[in-house]
N, C-alpha and C positions, 0 to 999 in steps of 0.2 A: 917425237918428244911429247906431243900432245896426248897421245894415248896412255903412255906411262904416267904422265901427270894426272890424267883423269882417274886412273886406277888408284893412285896414292891419295888423291883428294877424296875419292869415294870411301876409302878406308877411314880417313879422318872423319868424314861425315857419319858413317855408320857408328863410329866410336862415340859420337855425341848422344846417340840414343841409348847407349849402354850405361851401366853404373859407373860413375866417376868417383863417388865417395862411398865407402863402406865402413861405418863406424858404429860399434855397439849394437849390431843387428839392424841398423837402418841404412838404407842405400838411397843415393840421390843420383839420378841420371844427369848427364851433361847438360841436356836441354833445360833442366831445372835450375840452372845457374849460369856460370860464365860460358858453358858449352854452347849456349844459344848464340853467343857472339861468334864463336868458332863456326857454328853451323851456317850462320848468315854470311860471314866473310868467305868461307870456303865455297858456299853455294854460289856466290857472285863470281868467284874465280872459275868454278866449273861452268857456269853459264858462258863466261867469256871464252873459255877454252873450247866449249862446244860450238860456239859461233865460229871461232877460228877454224876448227876442224871441218865444219860444214863448208867453209869458204876455201878449203884446200891448204890452209897453213896460217901460221901466225907470224906477223912481222914484229919488229922490235917494239913498237908502241903497244901492241896487244900483249906481248910478253911482259912488258913493264907493268901494265895494268893487272895482269894475272899475278905477277910477283907481289905487287902491293897488297892485294887482298889475301894472298897466301901468307905473306909476312904478318899481316894482322891476325890471322887465325893461329899461326904458330906462336906469335907473341903472346896472345891471350892464354894459350895452352901452357906456355912457359911461365907466365905470370901466376897461374893457378898453382903450379909446383912451388914457386917461391912463396906464395901466400900461405899455403898449407904448412910448409916448412917453418915459416916465421911464427905461425899460430901455435904449432907444436912447441917451438922453443919458448914461447911466452908462458905456456902452461907448466913447463918444467918436467913434463912427462918424458919418460925414457922410450920414445917412439921415433920412428922415421916417417917420412912422407909415404913410403911404400906400405906402411901399416894402415894407412887411411885411404890412399888413392886406389880405386878399384880398376879392374882390367879395361873397362871402357875408356878411362882416361888415358892409359898407356897406349891403347890402340889409336886413339885420336891424336895423341902427341906424336907417335911414330909416323902416322900417315901425313900429318901436317909437316913434319920435318923433312920427310922424303919428297913431298910435293914442293916444298920450298926449294930444296936443292935442285929439283928438276926445272922449276920455274926460273931460277937464277941461270942455269945452264941454257935454257931456252932464250932468256934475255940476251945472254952473251952471244949466242949463235944468231938469233934474230933472222928475219926475212927468209926463212927456209920453208919450202913446201912441207906439208905434213908427212908425206911419204919419205922425205929425205931427212927429216929432223930426228 
């Protein structure tokens, strides 16, 4: 379970370096805004998962810690979607969030969501060696 988690988390991290907002010819990478929080939280989760993998597996406590940081990353990514949607609604423009949010955001959101699901499953299973997880 650790290796698939690390792959999903890596996708989320890569997404933070890619464009998150593309509006009127201007782009903003994730690390230029809230994506920095996603990067830091997911980076900590990756560090913990890497330590667990090096030790041969993650117990329930380690999975809980991984889940907390992954939840923070996914939560911030979800917050960005809500924030952009609210700002568009306030302007009265006939747009959707998909008109403004660029591919890097969606990559980061998808990676965060998949990593969160895997972290929750890891937490439920707990105390499994890396090879059996």
